[in-house]
N, C-alpha and C positions, 0 to 999 in steps of 0.2 A: 682539480683542473688538469687536463691532459697536457703533458710536456711533449711538444711535437718532435724535438730532437731525440728524446729518449725513444719515442714510438718509431721514428725513422731508423734509428740505429738497430732497434730490435728487428724490424722488418728486413733490413738489408742483410743482417747476419743469418737470416733463414733463407737458404737457397730455394727458389720457387720457379723452376723451369716450367714451361707449359705442360700441363698434365700432372705436375708434382707440387701443387700449391697448398696441399692440405695443412702442413704445419704453419705456414704463414697465415692461412685463413683462420686457424684456431687462435693464433696470437692476436690477430686483428679483432676477431669476434670478442675476445675478452676486453679489449680496450673500448670498443663501441658500446658494449653492454653496460658500461658504467653510467651512461646517460640515455640509453635508447633500447627499445625492444629489438632484438637482433637474432638471426638464425642462419643456418646454412641452407641456401636455396638451390635453385636449378643449376646444374653444372658445377656445384660446389662453391657457388658465389656466396659471399657474405652479404646478406640483405637485411636492412633495418627499416623501421617505420616509426615516426614520431608525430603525433597529432597534437596541435595546439589551437583548438577552436576552428572557426571558419577562416578560409583564406586560400591562397593558391597552393598547388601541389608542385614541389620542386624535387628533382632527383639529382643527388651528387653521386658521381660514378667514376670509377677508375679500374685498372686491371692489376691483379696481384702477380701475374706471371712476368718473367723476364726471359730474354734470350740467354744462351750460355755465355760464359765469360770469355770464350775463345782461348787463345794462347796466353796462359797465365804468366809466362815469362815477359810478356809485353806490359804487364802491370807493375807499378812501383810498390803496390801493397797487395796483400791477398784480396781477391775480388769480393769475398763475402765477409771482410773484416769489419766493415762499418767504421773504419779509422777516421778520426777527426784530426786535421792538421791544417795550419795556415788559414783557418776560418772556413774550411770546406769539409764536407763528409764524403769519403770515397767509398765506392762499392757498386757492384752491378745492381741496377735498379734505382740508384739514388735519384737520377733524373727521370728515367722512364720506367715506372712513374710512382715509386713509393714515396718520394718527397711530397708529391701532391696529395696522396692519400693521407699522409700524416697531417698536412696543412688543412685538408678538408675536415678531418675528424676533430682536430684541435679548434679550428675556427668555428665549427658548428657547436661544439660544446660551450664556447664562450658567447654564442649569440642566442642561446635557448630562451632566456627571459625576455627577449625583445622581438621575437618572431611570432607570427600567427599563421596557421595553415597546416599543411601536411608536408613533412620533410622525409624524403626517402633516401636510402643509401643502397648502393649496389657496387660491390667490389668483385669483379668477375674474373674468371679463369680463361685460359686459351685465347686471349686477345692477340697475342703475338703470332699465333698460328692462323687464326680466323676471326678477325675483328667483327664484332657484332653478333657472333654466333651464340654466345652465352647471354649477352644482354637481351637478345630477342626473347629468350625463354623467361628471363626475369620480367621483361615488360609485359609478357602475356599473363603474368601472375599479379602484377601491381595495378593499382588504379592509374589511369593514363595521366602522366605528369603534364603540367602546363609548360614547364621548362626543364631541360636537361643541361646540367653543367658538367662537362668533361674535365678531368684533371690532368690531361696530357700537358707536357711542358710548352709554355708559350713565352717564356722569359718575362713573365708578369704582364704580358699584353692580353688582349681579348681575342681568342680564336673564333672564327666564324665559318670555317669550312676548309675543304681540301679536295684534291683529285681523288677518284676512286681507284680500285685495283682489280685486275683480273689475272689469274694464274692460268696460263695457256700451256697445254701439253701438246708438243709437236712430235709426231712419231713418223719415222721413215722405216720402210720395210724392204728387205732384200731376200737373199737366199744364202743359206749356209754352205760352206765348203771348208776343206782343210786349208789352214793358213799358208801352207807350202804351195798350194795350187789356187791362188786367189782368182785366177781367170775362170775357174769353174763355178764361182759363186757370184753373188751380187751384194757388195758390202754396204750395209745400211748406214754406217758411219759416213762413208763417202757421199751417199745420197743426201744425208742431212747437211754435211759440210757445203755441198753445192747449193742447197736451198736456203741455208741460214742467212747469207748476206742479203738476199732479196727480202726475207722476212723482217730483217732488222732495218732495212732502208725504206720500208713502206711509209709514205706520208701519213701522218697521224693528225687527228683533229686538235684544235687549239681552243682555249677558253679565255675571254678577255680578263677574267678575274682570277682563274685558277692556274692559267698557264697552259703549256703544250703537253699533250700526251707523250709518254715515253715508253720504250720497251728495252729490256735487257735480259740476256740469259742468266739463269741463277743455278741451274743444275743440268748435268748431262749423265746419261746412264745407258748401258746395254745389259741384256740378260745373260750374256755369255762371258767366259773368260778362258784363257788358254789359247792354243793354236787353232782357233775357229774364226772364220769369217762371219761376223755377226749378221743375223737376219732382221734384227730390230735395233733401232737407236732412238732414244727419246731425249729431248731437251725441254726444260721448263722455262717459260718466258714470263717475267714480271712486266705486265703491261699496265701502265697508269692511264686511267680513263678520265674523261671530262664529262661535264653535265650533258645529258641527252643520250649518252651511249648506253646501250643495252647489250645483254649477252649475244643476241642474234645479230645486232649491227656490228659488234666487234668481230665475230666469227666470219661474217660475210666478207669483210675486207681481205681475209686470208684465203678464203675459198676461191675468190676471184683470181688469185694468182696462178692456180693450177700448177703447183710445183711438184706434184707427186708425193706429197706428205699429208698426213692427217693432222688437223688442228682442232682441239676441243678444249673446253673449260674444265679444269680439274674438279672432280668430286672426290671427297674423301670422308672417312669416318675417324673422328677423334675420340679418344677415351679420356673422360674427366677423372680426377683423382678419386672421385666417389664411385667410379665404375660405370657411370652413366655414359652412353654412347651418343655422340653428336654427329649428325650427318650434315655436311656442308658443301654447297656449291661455291667455289672460290671466285665469285664475282661480287664486288663490293662497290656500290654506286658512289659517284661524286655528289657533293652537296655544298650548298653555300647559303648562309643567312643574308637577307637584305640588310645592309648597314643601317638603314632607317627603320628597321623593325623595332617596335616599342620595347621588346625584351632586350634587344641589343643596346638600344639607347640607354635604358635604365641601368643595365649591368655596367656599361661603360662609365656612366656618370658615378655610380657607386664606387668605382675603382679610380676616380679622379681623372676621367677622360683619357685613359690610356690609349695608345695606338691599337688599331685592329690588326689582326694577323690571319694569314692563310698558311696552314701547315704544309710542309713538303711531304710528309708521310700520311698514312691513313689511320683512322681511329674508329672507335665504336659509334661515332656519329653517323657512319654509313647505315646503321640500323635505325637509330632514333630519328634522325632528320632525313637521311637519304631514302629510306624505305617507308617510314611511317609518317614523315612530315611533322614530327614534334619539334617545336623550336628548340634549338641546341646551340650552346656556346661553349667555349673552353677557356680555362684559366689555370695556370700552374707555374711553379718555379722551375728554373733551369733552362739551359740552352739546348734546343732539340739536336744540334749537331754533335753533342756529347753522347746521345743515345747510342747504345750498341758498341761504343768505343772502349778500348782499354782505358783504365784510369777514369772511368765515368765518375763525376763528382758534382756536388751541389753546394753552393754557397749557403752557409747557415743564415746569413743576413737575408738572403732571398727566401729561405724557408720561413723565417719569421715574418717577412713582408707578406708572404702568401697566406699565412694564418690570419693576419689582420685583413687582408683582401677578402678572404672568404667570410670573415665575420661581417664585414661591411656589405658584401653582396647579399647575404642572407637577410640582414636587417632591412636593407633597401627593398629587396624583392618580396619579402614576406612581412612587410610592415603591418602592424595591427590597424584595423580601421578605427578612426577617431570616434569616440563615443560623445554624443552631444547631450550634455546634462540638461535636465528639465529646468526651466526658468523658475526662480523663486517668486513668491507672491508680489514683492515690490517690483521685480523685473516685469512681471505680467502686467501690472498697472501701467508702467511706463510705456510698454509696447501698445497697450490699448489706447493710451493718450496720443501716441504718435499716429496711430491709424485714424483716430477721430479728427485730428488736426489736418490730416492729409485729404480728408473728404471735401 
């Protein structure tokens, strides 16, 4: 039987920044291989498939990559120590989201004798940089699942959706000159500074279930350094989008302002640890499951009618549900507010509860069909007698 705490400690102790997940993938592959056919798939994802007769097809999925630890002086323990103290495991990725991976794998291994259908596993890479990019390639290879279960942290509630995300590149252009004679140039930084307040104060759409769209700057850069008036300045905006927004509709809002800057959705190429190149447009749609959807209702009942949850951040659900319309829910241990923070930590009791939660989810959602036994000779006689009396 797989020990979820031991698996989690092992995963946390292996740094797995986006594009550098190879060692963590190998470690997880060995664990999953103890009960399931598994291999390295598209983008370096760990993918597995387990068939148990006829029944629904479910996909358990999560991401192996983490963000960097940041300033290690802000941590009370080394960020990749996997230290256990006061009932919690500390380390980068404990909440986001290696704890859920450990719970999924351990829970699935305990449910195997009680499920029927096809159980798929996909533990992807590069989710922190471009959610859905690797899962899309995995889904192209897999049989289409009836339900996707994401392992992002929900504090043991049932996640049913979230706002989407667009990364916008705003570029101002000017003219170079010597910094000692700025009047001879046209400073692109100054152009961008004048435009930015209007870009950030633009009214944004709102969603009754997902909340309001937001926008915030996340990076600023110029191609020059030294005593030069820059002729280009770029800012990246993180724009959270709601249902119904599309790349063209998002861009049209900014083009109407006519601020003398160029706004476009970022496109980039990401390299997987396997060497595979991933081309990504950084627009990730919002999605939401109907709370009355049968899959939502059954999953919620299996978990003891836990509250429903909408995430603040974005997940691989942008691909499974947002783009492909595959029913998708989320369940995982941990408080999402601890994600990406110093001293990220997960309660061991929550980890154990999630293991049991996954076991119950799989048993309920992949329950074997009841077989009706043939009536014996005596039972057949009684049934014939009842039919004759009823005539």
